[in-house]
Structure formats: C-alpha cells, structure tokens
DOTOR-44518 format. One record per atom (N, C-alpha, C): residue number from 1; residue in three letters; atom name; x, y, z. Coordinates in nm, 3 decimals. Layout:
DOTOR-44518
+-----+-----+----+---------+---------+---------+
:   i :  aa : at :    east :   north :      up :
+-----+-----+----+---------+---------+---------+
: NUM : ALA : CA :       X :       Y :       Z :
...
+-----+-----+----+---------+---------+---------+
END
This chain:
DOTOR-44518
+-----+-----+----+---------+---------+---------+
:   i :  aa : at :    east :   north :      up :
+-----+-----+----+---------+---------+---------+
:   1 : PRO :  N :   9.686 :  -6.596 :   7.303 :
:   1 : PRO : CA :   9.572 :  -6.548 :   7.274 :
:   1 : PRO :  C :   9.492 :  -6.541 :   7.148 :
:   2 : ASN :  N :   9.369 :  -6.573 :   7.173 :
:   2 : ASN : CA :   9.295 :  -6.548 :   7.054 :
:   2 : ASN :  C :   9.184 :  -6.473 :   7.041 :
:   3 : ILE :  N :   9.111 :  -6.436 :   6.929 :
:   3 : ILE : CA :   9.023 :  -6.368 :   6.896 :
:   3 : ILE :  C :   8.917 :  -6.429 :   6.877 :
:   4 : VAL :  N :   8.812 :  -6.408 :   6.875 :
:   4 : VAL : CA :   8.694 :  -6.499 :   6.871 :
:   4 : VAL :  C :   8.557 :  -6.437 :   6.788 :
:   5 : ILE :  N :   8.523 :  -6.439 :   6.674 :
:   5 : ILE : CA :   8.426 :  -6.415 :   6.623 :
:   5 : ILE :  C :   8.342 :  -6.480 :   6.594 :
:   6 : GLY :  N :   8.192 :  -6.477 :   6.642 :
:   6 : GLY : CA :   8.103 :  -6.577 :   6.647 :
:   6 : GLY :  C :   8.180 :  -6.700 :   6.652 :
:   7 : ASP :  N :   8.147 :  -6.764 :   6.532 :
:   7 : ASP : CA :   8.194 :  -6.903 :   6.591 :
:   7 : ASP :  C :   8.370 :  -6.952 :   6.516 :
:   8 : ILE :  N :   8.390 :  -6.822 :   6.459 :
:   8 : ILE : CA :   8.577 :  -6.829 :   6.425 :
:   8 : ILE :  C :   8.649 :  -6.762 :   6.495 :
:   9 : MET :  N :   8.789 :  -6.881 :   6.544 :
:   9 : MET : CA :   8.870 :  -6.817 :   6.644 :
:   9 : MET :  C :   8.966 :  -6.797 :   6.560 :
:  10 : ILE :  N :   9.084 :  -6.693 :   6.592 :
:  10 : ILE : CA :   9.236 :  -6.614 :   6.495 :
:  10 : ILE :  C :   9.259 :  -6.596 :   6.605 :
:  11 : LYS :  N :   9.317 :  -6.622 :   6.532 :
:  11 : LYS : CA :   9.493 :  -6.641 :   6.699 :
:  11 : LYS :  C :   9.549 :  -6.440 :   6.626 :
:  12 : ARG :  N :   9.569 :  -6.363 :   6.777 :
:  12 : ARG : CA :   9.596 :  -6.227 :   6.762 :
:  12 : ARG :  C :   9.715 :  -6.221 :   6.659 :
:  13 : LEU :  N :   9.790 :  -6.366 :   6.707 :
:  13 : LEU : CA :   9.923 :  -6.353 :   6.608 :
:  13 : LEU :  C :   9.926 :  -6.291 :   6.451 :
:  14 : ALA :  N :   9.824 :  -6.386 :   6.425 :
:  14 : ALA : CA :   9.802 :  -6.414 :   6.323 :
:  14 : ALA :  C :   9.699 :  -6.269 :   6.188 :
:  15 : LEU :  N :   9.605 :  -6.230 :   6.306 :
:  15 : LEU : CA :   9.565 :  -6.084 :   6.278 :
:  15 : LEU :  C :   9.641 :  -5.945 :   6.272 :
:  16 : THR :  N :   9.730 :  -5.990 :   6.382 :
:  16 : THR : CA :   9.840 :  -5.856 :   6.338 :
:  16 : THR :  C :   9.926 :  -5.844 :   6.234 :
:  17 : ILE :  N :  10.022 :  -5.944 :   6.188 :
:  17 : ILE : CA :  10.039 :  -5.993 :   6.049 :
:  17 : ILE :  C :   9.928 :  -5.947 :   5.924 :
:  18 : LEU :  N :   9.817 :  -6.029 :   5.935 :
:  18 : LEU : CA :   9.753 :  -5.948 :   5.873 :
:  18 : LEU :  C :   9.718 :  -5.831 :   5.844 :
:  19 : LEU :  N :   9.687 :  -5.764 :   5.913 :
:  19 : LEU : CA :   9.654 :  -5.634 :   5.979 :
:  19 : LEU :  C :   9.762 :  -5.515 :   5.880 :
:  20 : TYR :  N :   9.891 :  -5.557 :   5.945 :
:  20 : TYR : CA :  10.019 :  -5.511 :   5.939 :
:  20 : TYR :  C :  10.044 :  -5.495 :   5.753 :
:  21 : ASN :  N :  10.051 :  -5.644 :   5.711 :
:  21 : ASN : CA :  10.016 :  -5.596 :   5.570 :
:  21 : ASN :  C :   9.982 :  -5.510 :   5.460 :
:  22 : PHE :  N :   9.838 :  -5.515 :   5.543 :
:  22 : PHE : CA :   9.755 :  -5.402 :   5.474 :
:  22 : PHE :  C :   9.783 :  -5.295 :   5.480 :
:  23 : ILE :  N :   9.791 :  -5.207 :   5.649 :
:  23 : ILE : CA :   9.883 :  -5.051 :   5.610 :
:  23 : ILE :  C :  10.015 :  -5.083 :   5.552 :
:  24 : VAL :  N :  10.062 :  -5.149 :   5.496 :
:  24 : VAL : CA :  10.213 :  -5.164 :   5.471 :
:  24 : VAL :  C :  10.113 :  -5.133 :   5.266 :
:  25 : ILE :  N :  10.058 :  -5.257 :   5.267 :
:  25 : ILE : CA :   9.968 :  -5.242 :   5.113 :
:  25 : ILE :  C :   9.976 :  -5.073 :   5.069 :
:  26 : GLY :  N :   9.868 :  -5.003 :   5.170 :
:  26 : GLY : CA :   9.780 :  -4.908 :   5.141 :
:  26 : GLY :  C :   9.863 :  -4.790 :   5.138 :
:  27 : ILE :  N :   9.987 :  -4.784 :   5.209 :
:  27 : ILE : CA :  10.087 :  -4.691 :   5.232 :
:  27 : ILE :  C :  10.171 :  -4.679 :   5.126 :
:  28 : PHE :  N :  10.211 :  -4.811 :   5.071 :
:  28 : PHE : CA :  10.312 :  -4.785 :   4.919 :
:  28 : PHE :  C :  10.159 :  -4.763 :   4.809 :
:  29 : THR :  N :  10.098 :  -4.814 :   4.835 :
:  29 : THR : CA :   9.970 :  -4.807 :   4.753 :
:  29 : THR :  C :   9.999 :  -4.679 :   4.670 :
:  30 : LEU :  N :   9.965 :  -4.593 :   4.783 :
:  30 : LEU : CA :   9.968 :  -4.443 :   4.766 :
:  30 : LEU :  C :  10.083 :  -4.363 :   4.755 :
:  31 : ILE :  N :  10.204 :  -4.394 :   4.831 :
:  31 : ILE : CA :  10.321 :  -4.395 :   4.764 :
:  31 : ILE :  C :  10.358 :  -4.396 :   4.612 :
:  32 : TYR :  N :  10.333 :  -4.535 :   4.539 :
:  32 : TYR : CA :  10.345 :  -4.491 :   4.403 :
:  32 : TYR :  C :  10.266 :  -4.466 :   4.288 :
:  33 : TYR :  N :  10.105 :  -4.486 :   4.350 :
:  33 : TYR : CA :  10.036 :  -4.369 :   4.275 :
:  33 : TYR :  C :  10.080 :  -4.208 :   4.287 :
:  34 : ASN :  N :  10.100 :  -4.156 :   4.368 :
:  34 : ASN : CA :  10.130 :  -4.034 :   4.390 :
:  34 : ASN :  C :  10.268 :  -3.980 :   4.280 :
:  35 : ILE :  N :  10.376 :  -4.077 :   4.315 :
:  35 : ILE : CA :  10.511 :  -4.061 :   4.237 :
:  35 : ILE :  C :  10.475 :  -4.053 :   4.094 :
:  36 : SER :  N :  10.405 :  -4.172 :   4.080 :
:  36 : SER : CA :  10.369 :  -4.186 :   3.934 :
:  36 : SER :  C :  10.279 :  -4.089 :   3.854 :
:  37 : LYS :  N :  10.187 :  -4.018 :   3.963 :
:  37 : LYS : CA :  10.088 :  -3.903 :   3.919 :
:  37 : LYS :  C :  10.140 :  -3.772 :   3.921 :
:  38 : PHE :  N :  10.222 :  -3.715 :   3.993 :
:  38 : PHE : CA :  10.249 :  -3.584 :   3.992 :
:  38 : PHE :  C :  10.407 :  -3.567 :   3.888 :
:  39 : SER :  N :  10.507 :  -3.663 :   3.904 :
:  39 : SER : CA :  10.611 :  -3.696 :   3.852 :
:  39 : SER :  C :  10.614 :  -3.628 :   3.713 :
:  40 : SER :  N :  10.746 :  -3.516 :   3.624 :
:  40 : SER : CA :  10.710 :  -3.517 :   3.530 :
:  40 : SER :  C :  10.805 :  -3.611 :   3.423 :
:  41 : ILE :  N :  10.917 :  -3.661 :   3.532 :
:  41 : ILE : CA :  10.974 :  -3.814 :   3.485 :
:  41 : ILE :  C :  10.930 :  -3.905 :   3.464 :
:  42 : PRO :  N :  10.909 :  -3.993 :   3.354 :
:  42 : PRO : CA :  10.828 :  -4.084 :   3.386 :
:  42 : PRO :  C :  10.893 :  -4.227 :   3.482 :
:  43 : GLN :  N :  10.835 :  -4.228 :   3.541 :
:  43 : GLN : CA :  10.881 :  -4.346 :   3.696 :
:  43 : GLN :  C :  10.851 :  -4.466 :   3.661 :
:  44 : TYR :  N :  10.757 :  -4.533 :   3.565 :
:  44 : TYR : CA :  10.756 :  -4.646 :   3.553 :
:  44 : TYR :  C :  10.755 :  -4.660 :   3.360 :
:  45 : LEU :  N :  10.786 :  -4.770 :   3.323 :
:  45 : LEU : CA :  10.781 :  -4.841 :   3.130 :
:  45 : LEU :  C :  10.700 :  -4.928 :   3.190 :
:  46 : LYS :  N :  10.663 :  -4.961 :   3.123 :
:  46 : LYS : CA :  10.589 :  -5.077 :   3.069 :
:  46 : LYS :  C :  10.580 :  -5.136 :   2.857 :
:  47 : ASN :  N :  10.638 :  -5.205 :   2.894 :
:  47 : ASN : CA :  10.673 :  -5.254 :   2.707 :
:  47 : ASN :  C :  10.759 :  -5.155 :   2.651 :
:  48 : GLY :  N :  10.890 :  -5.073 :   2.755 :
:  48 : GLY : CA :  10.931 :  -4.972 :   2.685 :
:  48 : GLY :  C :  10.914 :  -4.811 :   2.685 :
:  49 : LYS :  N :  10.785 :  -4.826 :   2.731 :
:  49 : LYS : CA :  10.718 :  -4.705 :   2.692 :
:  49 : LYS :  C :  10.650 :  -4.592 :   2.852 :
:  50 : PRO :  N :  10.692 :  -4.490 :   2.856 :
:  50 : PRO : CA :  10.625 :  -4.476 :   2.978 :
:  50 : PRO :  C :  10.475 :  -4.461 :   3.006 :
:  51 : HIS :  N :  10.481 :  -4.497 :   3.115 :
:  51 : HIS : CA :  10.321 :  -4.552 :   3.186 :
:  51 : HIS :  C :  10.308 :  -4.502 :   3.354 :
:  52 : LYS :  N :  10.194 :  -4.425 :   3.331 :
:  52 : LYS : CA :  10.148 :  -4.417 :   3.500 :
:  52 : LYS :  C :  10.045 :  -4.494 :   3.566 :
:  53 : LEU :  N :  10.064 :  -4.521 :   3.667 :
:  53 : LEU : CA :  10.019 :  -4.593 :   3.714 :
:  53 : LEU :  C :   9.864 :  -4.550 :   3.734 :
:  54 : SER :  N :   9.717 :  -4.637 :   3.776 :
:  54 : SER : CA :   9.603 :  -4.610 :   3.801 :
:  54 : SER :  C :   9.614 :  -4.609 :   3.953 :
:  55 : LEU :  N :   9.549 :  -4.544 :   3.999 :
:  55 : LEU : CA :   9.507 :  -4.653 :   4.139 :
:  55 : LEU :  C :   9.522 :  -4.768 :   4.171 :
:  56 : PHE :  N :   9.458 :  -4.859 :   4.054 :
:  56 : PHE : CA :   9.416 :  -4.973 :   4.118 :
:  56 : PHE :  C :   9.532 :  -5.053 :   4.027 :
:  57 : SER :  N :   9.604 :  -5.040 :   3.952 :
:  57 : SER : CA :   9.786 :  -5.056 :   3.898 :
:  57 : SER :  C :   9.870 :  -5.024 :   4.025 :
:  58 : ALA :  N :   9.879 :  -4.887 :   4.063 :
:  58 : ALA : CA :   9.963 :  -4.895 :   4.199 :
:  58 : ALA :  C :   9.922 :  -5.004 :   4.273 :
:  59 : LEU :  N :   9.779 :  -5.044 :   4.344 :
:  59 : LEU : CA :   9.771 :  -5.187 :   4.397 :
:  59 : LEU :  C :   9.805 :  -5.318 :   4.356 :
:  60 : TYR :  N :   9.785 :  -5.288 :   4.237 :
:  60 : TYR : CA :   9.848 :  -5.405 :   4.215 :
:  60 : TYR :  C :   9.990 :  -5.470 :   4.206 :
:  61 : GLU :  N :  10.038 :  -5.351 :   4.155 :
:  61 : GLU : CA :  10.212 :  -5.343 :   4.152 :
:  61 : GLU :  C :  10.250 :  -5.352 :   4.344 :
:  62 : CYS :  N :  10.214 :  -5.302 :   4.423 :
:  62 : CYS : CA :  10.259 :  -5.335 :   4.549 :
:  62 : CYS :  C :  10.160 :  -5.472 :   4.596 :
:  63 : ILE :  N :  10.099 :  -5.519 :   4.544 :
:  63 : ILE : CA :  10.058 :  -5.657 :   4.673 :
:  63 : ILE :  C :  10.171 :  -5.771 :   4.595 :
:  64 : VAL :  N :  10.191 :  -5.709 :   4.464 :
:  64 : VAL : CA :  10.344 :  -5.849 :   4.371 :
:  64 : VAL :  C :  10.462 :  -5.819 :   4.442 :
:  65 : THR :  N :  10.454 :  -5.688 :   4.468 :
:  65 : THR : CA :  10.606 :  -5.686 :   4.501 :
:  65 : THR :  C :  10.536 :  -5.727 :   4.729 :
:  66 : GLN :  N :  10.465 :  -5.661 :   4.757 :
:  66 : GLN : CA :  10.452 :  -5.716 :   4.873 :
:  66 : GLN :  C :  10.481 :  -5.912 :   4.912 :
:  67 : THR :  N :  10.425 :  -5.922 :   4.799 :
:  67 : THR : CA :  10.445 :  -6.093 :   4.766 :
:  67 : THR :  C :  10.500 :  -6.176 :   4.775 :
:  68 : THR :  N :  10.621 :  -6.067 :   4.716 :
:  68 : THR : CA :  10.720 :  -6.146 :   4.660 :
:  68 : THR :  C :  10.716 :  -6.225 :   4.523 :
:  69 : VAL :  N :  10.603 :  -6.201 :   4.480 :
:  69 : VAL : CA :  10.591 :  -6.247 :   4.301 :
:  69 : VAL :  C :  10.642 :  -6.210 :   4.203 :
:  70 : GLY :  N :  10.673 :  -6.073 :   4.166 :
:  70 : GLY : CA :  10.772 :  -5.969 :   4.098 :
:  70 : GLY :  C :  10.689 :  -6.002 :   3.952 :
:  71 : PHE :  N :  10.608 :  -6.003 :   3.907 :
:  71 : PHE : CA :  10.598 :  -6.034 :   3.750 :
:  71 : PHE :  C :  10.665 :  -5.953 :   3.635 :
:  72 : ALA :  N :  10.718 :  -5.863 :   3.693 :
:  72 : ALA : CA :  10.811 :  -5.760 :   3.587 :
:  72 : ALA :  C :  10.745 :  -5.728 :   3.462 :
:  73 : ASP :  N :  10.606 :  -5.677 :   3.517 :
:  73 : ASP : CA :  10.550 :  -5.623 :   3.399 :
:  73 : ASP :  C :  10.516 :  -5.487 :   3.344 :
:  74 : VAL :  N :  10.558 :  -5.393 :   3.497 :
:  74 : VAL : CA :  10.664 :  -5.274 :   3.479 :
:  74 : VAL :  C :  10.739 :  -5.257 :   3.545 :
:  75 : GLU :  N :  10.827 :  -5.218 :   3.436 :
:  75 : GLU : CA :  10.993 :  -5.145 :   3.497 :
:  75 : GLU :  C :  10.984 :  -5.049 :   3.559 :
:  76 : TYR :  N :  11.068 :  -4.994 :   3.643 :
:  76 : TYR : CA :  11.072 :  -4.925 :   3.763 :
:  76 : TYR :  C :  11.214 :  -4.810 :   3.673 :
:  77 : ASN :  N :  11.173 :  -4.688 :   3.604 :
:  77 : ASN : CA :  11.238 :  -4.601 :   3.551 :
:  77 : ASN :  C :  11.381 :  -4.533 :   3.601 :
:  78 : THR :  N :  11.356 :  -4.523 :   3.763 :
:  78 : THR : CA :  11.433 :  -4.429 :   3.836 :
:  78 : THR :  C :  11.430 :  -4.510 :   3.968 :
:  79 : ASN :  N :  11.510 :  -4.420 :   3.998 :
:  79 : ASN : CA :  11.615 :  -4.450 :   4.153 :
:  79 : ASN :  C :  11.467 :  -4.403 :   4.240 :
:  80 : LEU :  N :  11.405 :  -4.320 :   4.269 :
:  80 : LEU : CA :  11.323 :  -4.330 :   4.310 :
:  80 : LEU :  C :  11.206 :  -4.391 :   4.381 :
:  81 : VAL :  N :  11.156 :  -4.447 :   4.249 :
:  81 : VAL : CA :  11.139 :  -4.572 :   4.285 :
:  81 : VAL :  C :  11.149 :  -4.720 :   4.289 :
:  82 : LYS :  N :  11.242 :  -4.756 :   4.293 :
:  82 : LYS : CA :  11.371 :  -4.849 :   4.284 :
:  82 : LYS :  C :  11.387 :  -4.835 :   4.458 :
:  83 : PHE :  N :  11.404 :  -4.716 :   4.527 :
:  83 : PHE : CA :  11.421 :  -4.693 :   4.665 :
:  83 : PHE :  C :  11.284 :  -4.731 :   4.732 :
:  84 : PHE :  N :  11.142 :  -4.642 :   4.698 :
:  84 : PHE : CA :  11.063 :  -4.746 :   4.730 :
:  84 : PHE :  C :  11.007 :  -4.892 :   4.819 :
:  85 : THR :  N :  11.053 :  -4.895 :   4.633 :
:  85 : THR : CA :  10.987 :  -5.077 :   4.640 :
:  85 : THR :  C :  11.115 :  -5.122 :   4.691 :
:  86 : MET :  N :  11.225 :  -5.110 :   4.776 :
:  86 : MET : CA :  11.356 :  -5.161 :   4.871 :
:  86 : MET :  C :  11.267 :  -5.124 :   4.997 :
:  87 : VAL :  N :  11.223 :  -5.044 :   4.989 :
:  87 : VAL : CA :  11.237 :  -4.979 :   5.173 :
:  87 : VAL :  C :  11.088 :  -5.090 :   5.177 :
:  88 : GLN :  N :  10.932 :  -5.105 :   5.068 :
:  88 : GLN : CA :  10.844 :  -5.163 :   5.112 :
:  88 : GLN :  C :  10.951 :  -5.291 :   5.105 :
:  89 : MET :  N :  10.998 :  -5.348 :   5.068 :
:  89 : MET : CA :  11.038 :  -5.532 :   5.046 :
:  89 : MET :  C :  11.154 :  -5.510 :   5.183 :
:  90 : SER :  N :  11.176 :  -5.458 :   5.222 :
:  90 : SER : CA :  11.233 :  -5.444 :   5.327 :
:  90 : SER :  C :  11.120 :  -5.468 :   5.493 :
:  91 : THR :  N :  11.071 :  -5.435 :   5.429 :
:  91 : THR : CA :  10.925 :  -5.425 :   5.535 :
:  91 : THR :  C :  10.858 :  -5.565 :   5.560 :
:  92 : LEU :  N :  10.925 :  -5.663 :   5.506 :
:  92 : LEU : CA :  10.896 :  -5.803 :   5.501 :
:  92 : LEU :  C :  11.008 :  -5.898 :   5.613 :
:  93 : LEU :  N :  11.084 :  -5.786 :   5.608 :
:  93 : LEU : CA :  11.170 :  -5.852 :   5.809 :
:  93 : LEU :  C :  11.080 :  -5.852 :   5.866 :
:  94 : ILE :  N :  11.034 :  -5.758 :   5.883 :
:  94 : ILE : CA :  10.884 :  -5.740 :   6.018 :
:  94 : ILE :  C :  10.812 :  -5.863 :   5.982 :
:  95 : ASN :  N :  10.786 :  -5.913 :   5.878 :
:  95 : ASN : CA :  10.660 :  -5.963 :   5.807 :
:  95 : ASN :  C :  10.801 :  -6.127 :   5.940 :
:  96 : PHE :  N :  10.915 :  -6.176 :   5.868 :
:  96 : PHE : CA :  10.938 :  -6.275 :   5.979 :
:  96 : PHE :  C :  10.953 :  -6.287 :   6.088 :
:  97 : GLY :  N :  10.979 :  -6.118 :   6.082 :
:  97 : GLY : CA :  10.998 :  -6.104 :   6.278 :
:  97 : GLY :  C :  10.890 :  -6.161 :   6.385 :
:  98 : LEU :  N :  10.799 :  -6.129 :   6.299 :
:  98 : LEU : CA :  10.622 :  -6.134 :   6.335 :
:  98 : LEU :  C :  10.598 :  -6.322 :   6.399 :
:  99 : LEU :  N :  10.648 :  -6.348 :   6.243 :
:  99 : LEU : CA :  10.634 :  -6.511 :   6.272 :
:  99 : LEU :  C :  10.740 :  -6.601 :   6.336 :
: 100 : ALA :  N :  10.824 :  -6.535 :   6.352 :
: 100 : ALA : CA :  10.919 :  -6.597 :   6.451 :
: 100 : ALA :  C :  10.893 :  -6.612 :   6.605 :
: 101 : ILE :  N :  10.782 :  -6.522 :   6.708 :
: 101 : ILE : CA :  10.706 :  -6.461 :   6.783 :
: 101 : ILE :  C :  10.708 :  -6.631 :   6.798 :
+-----+-----+----+---------+---------+---------+
END
C-alpha cells in the first residue's frame, strides 16, 4: 500500500522506517543530553578532556550512531553511556527486520 501526498507517492513501509528512525533519534538525543547535563561524572570526553553535550551535539552524536558512521570525535567515558549507545545500535536490528518485510 502506498500513501499519496499531492503528486508524490510514498511506500508505507518506507514512511514507517523513516518515522521509526526519527523517533529513535529523538528519544536517544534526549537520553544523551540529560545524561551529559545532569551527571556530576564526565560522561563524554573530547580531545581527552571532559565534555558536556549541548542539545545539538547530542542530536549530532545520535544521528552519527544511528547511521552507523561513527566519527569517534567524542569518546564515551562511562559504561552508562556505552550501554545506551549499544541499546540504540540494537534498534537498528528492527530497521533490518522492517526492510526484510
């Protein structure tokens, strides 16, 4: 089934995958930002120095992770951040599952 918007036809599955990724990115952006902002322990390092993520930086890091690019410009300093990053990466398995439909 397709969705038609004006002259544009979009496959429902493609739209589902796109919206799913936006939701995942939004949720994990807020998680990373709040971990960085409210933690007394430096969660991230940049050039070996403690680094607090702005909301935009958290969004950037989240998109880099979700697209599996991984520039490594920010180093994860604690197991808490590494855990949430692994959870985010595991959401990509749902992407692959949706693509297999």
